[in-house]
VOGU-3710 file (C-alpha; in Angstrom, 3 decimals, decimal comma):
1> xxxxxxxxxx> 0,000/0,000/0,000  1,537/3,258/-1,087  -0,448/5,591/1,164  -1,130/6,051/4,840  -4,377/6,876/6,577  -5,532/8,329/9,872  -7,204/5,491/11,833  -9,262/8,025/13,800  -10,838/9,265/10,537  -11,450/5,784/9,143
11> xxxxxxxxxx> -14,250/3,243/9,248  -13,758/-0,476/8,790  -16,829/-1,621/6,841  -17,366/-5,392/6,799  -19,881/-6,498/4,194  -22,323/-9,393/4,651  -20,431/-11,558/7,112  -23,595/-13,316/8,226  -24,857/-16,886/8,279  -26,515/-17,060/4,875
21> xxxxxxxxxx> -23,496/-15,626/3,069  -20,552/-17,252/4,880  -22,305/-20,605/4,628  -21,954/-20,646/0,838  -18,898/-21,792/-1,154  -16,671/-18,959/-2,386  -13,507/-18,410/-4,427  -10,621/-17,622/-4,511  -10,684/-18,185/-0,744  -13,045/-19,933/1,625
31> xxxxxxxxxx> -15,406/-17,922/3,826  -13,420/-19,118/6,873  -10,301/-17,465/5,419  -12,188/-14,206/4,801  -13,484/-14,297/8,373  -9,997/-14,974/9,762  -8,507/-12,033/7,857  -11,453/-9,768/8,744  -11,220/-10,681/12,435  -7,639/-9,348/12,633
41> xxxxxxxxxx> -8,654/-5,828/11,658  -11,017/-4,620/14,428  -8,789/-5,573/17,367  -5,947/-3,398/16,059  -8,030/-0,610/14,527  -10,625/-0,001/17,289  -8,064/1,150/19,909  -6,662/3,587/17,310  -10,097/5,198/16,916  -11,383/3,417/13,816
51> xxxxxxxxxx> -15,152/2,953/13,694  -16,167/-0,640/12,969  -19,280/-1,051/10,821  -20,847/-4,458/10,312  -23,203/-4,566/7,332  -25,767/-7,278/6,767  -28,312/-7,753/4,011  -31,863/-8,692/4,846  -35,050/-9,052/2,861  -37,140/-8,537/6,008
61> xxxxxxxxxx> -39,872/-10,729/7,478  -41,627/-12,603/4,703  -39,156/-11,056/2,230  -41,238/-7,862/2,404  -38,342/-5,574/1,440  -36,622/-7,857/-1,056  -35,548/-6,173/-4,297  -37,878/-6,650/-7,247  -36,978/-9,729/-9,237  -37,961/-8,555/-12,739
71> xxxxxxxxxx> -34,505/-9,560/-13,965  -33,009/-12,286/-16,146  -31,395/-14,050/-13,189  -33,632/-13,566/-10,123  -32,453/-14,272/-6,617  -34,527/-17,140/-5,214  -35,848/-16,035/-1,839  -37,821/-19,109/-0,840  -34,689/-21,089/0,081  -33,527/-18,670/2,788
81> xxxxxxxxxx> -33,529/-20,423/6,180  -34,570/-18,653/9,378  -31,693/-16,587/10,754  -29,791/-16,458/7,457  -29,214/-12,703/7,973  -27,718/-12,991/11,493  -24,133/-11,731/11,817  -21,559/-14,388/12,688  -19,441/-14,227/15,834  -16,112/-14,852/14,097
91> xxxxxxxxxx> -15,430/-11,097/14,112  -15,518/-9,843/17,711  -18,383/-7,414/18,211  -18,109/-4,320/20,401  -21,139/-2,300/21,613  -19,623/0,799/19,977  -19,694/-0,879/16,547  -22,293/0,295/14,094  -24,607/-2,294/12,508  -26,197/-1,385/9,178
101> xxxxxxxxxx> -28,966/-3,437/7,610  -29,214/-3,028/3,857  -31,826/-4,305/1,441  -29,854/-3,958/-1,793  -26,309/-4,837/-2,833  -24,620/-1,625/-1,687  -24,448/-0,504/1,945  -25,306/3,150/1,187  -28,624/2,778/-0,660  -31,557/3,266/1,711
111> xxxxxxxxxx> -29,428/3,232/4,886  -27,979/5,847/7,233  -24,388/4,702/6,644  -23,209/7,931/4,997  -24,873/10,082/7,663  -23,200/8,086/10,434  -19,779/8,289/8,777  -20,015/12,040/8,121  -21,249/12,794/11,661  -18,276/10,900/13,046
121> xxxxxxxxxx> -15,781/12,688/10,791  -14,823/9,602/8,765  -13,268/10,211/5,340  -11,655/6,805/4,740  -13,370/3,440/4,369  -11,496/0,174/4,829  -13,632/-2,355/2,993  -13,804/-6,154/3,211  -16,377/-8,937/3,030  -18,366/-11,221/0,761
131> xxxxxxxxxx> -19,114/-11,027/-2,136  -16,283/-9,104/-3,786  -18,110/-8,274/-7,020  -21,553/-7,738/-5,485  -21,914/-6,203/-2,007  -18,291/-5,110/-1,664  -17,982/-3,618/-5,153  -21,389/-1,898/-4,983  -20,464/-0,321/-1,644  -17,015/0,663/-2,950
141> xxxxxxxxxx> -18,446/2,363/-6,036  -20,985/4,283/-3,944  -18,313/5,309/-1,421  -16,032/6,584/-4,181  -18,864/8,554/-5,764  -19,505/10,153/-2,353  -15,861/11,227/-2,041  -14,579/8,700/0,504  -11,017/7,377/0,284  -10,985/3,594/-0,044
151> xxxxxxxxxx> -8,694/0,847/1,169  -9,885/-2,432/-0,367  -8,590/-5,390/1,660  -8,220/-8,064/-1,011  -7,298/-10,977/1,282  -10,448/-10,316/3,345  -12,763/-10,729/0,324  -14,138/-13,545/-1,783  -17,093/-14,306/-4,073  -18,765/-17,109/-6,004
161> xxxxxxxxxx> -16,021/-17,366/-8,648  -12,332/-16,565/-8,774  -12,815/-14,858/-12,155  -15,436/-12,463/-10,750  -13,179/-11,663/-7,770  -10,235/-11,032/-10,084  -12,299/-8,735/-12,326  -13,204/-6,472/-9,393  -9,742/-6,510/-7,836  -7,771/-5,961/-11,050
171> xxxxxxxxxx> -10,138/-3,775/-13,093  -12,491/-1,770/-10,855  -10,847/-1,382/-7,448  -7,550/0,182/-8,613  -9,572/2,961/-10,292  -11,455/3,918/-7,130  -9,119/3,137/-4,251  -6,052/1,329/-2,925  -6,004/-2,459/-3,146  -4,144/-3,810/-0,136
181> xxxxxxxxxx> -3,810/-6,713/2,266  -4,776/-7,077/5,905  -1,074/-6,809/6,825  -0,761/-3,585/4,789  -3,708/-1,985/6,620  -2,470/-3,012/10,055  1,061/-1,765/9,358  -0,196/1,567/7,972  -2,546/2,052/10,928  0,160/1,515/13,522
191> xx> 2,631/3,688/11,567  0,079/6,445/10,938
//
């Protein structure tokens, strides 16, 4: 990573690390590997003043707020088991963490994420989670369009195919932020 950041002006935003997402197969790394990398970040960043934001997607009771499915490849909602949208415990939760529930791919649409970040003086987003090319990329694009600096933690991301992950990481992310590793973020935070 070629730039530093102020941890006290940053937010670690973890996308969709909940039961229904981490229970699915992913590439190029397993969900357990994404969770292990993601779990390293809060313990170092929180004491330095970084806000931790855990984002989950939910379609609401009875799928009442699910996105419309007038698309060529609809998301089947009838297979979702009870509790699929519950956050997992692999990343240690703190009462000061912010939890955002989204109903679309990106974490900004229809949520108070931007308002919470601006009120807390956050100008940098450290982004990780599943799925790289869906929830993570949608959130990254929206963050960039809103003027946030982005650190995209590649080893704390995965998706349904290695090719889709690679497309986001090699083609989109370098145009909107800094692609880095968990070790890069931790080293920059301590040095900054």
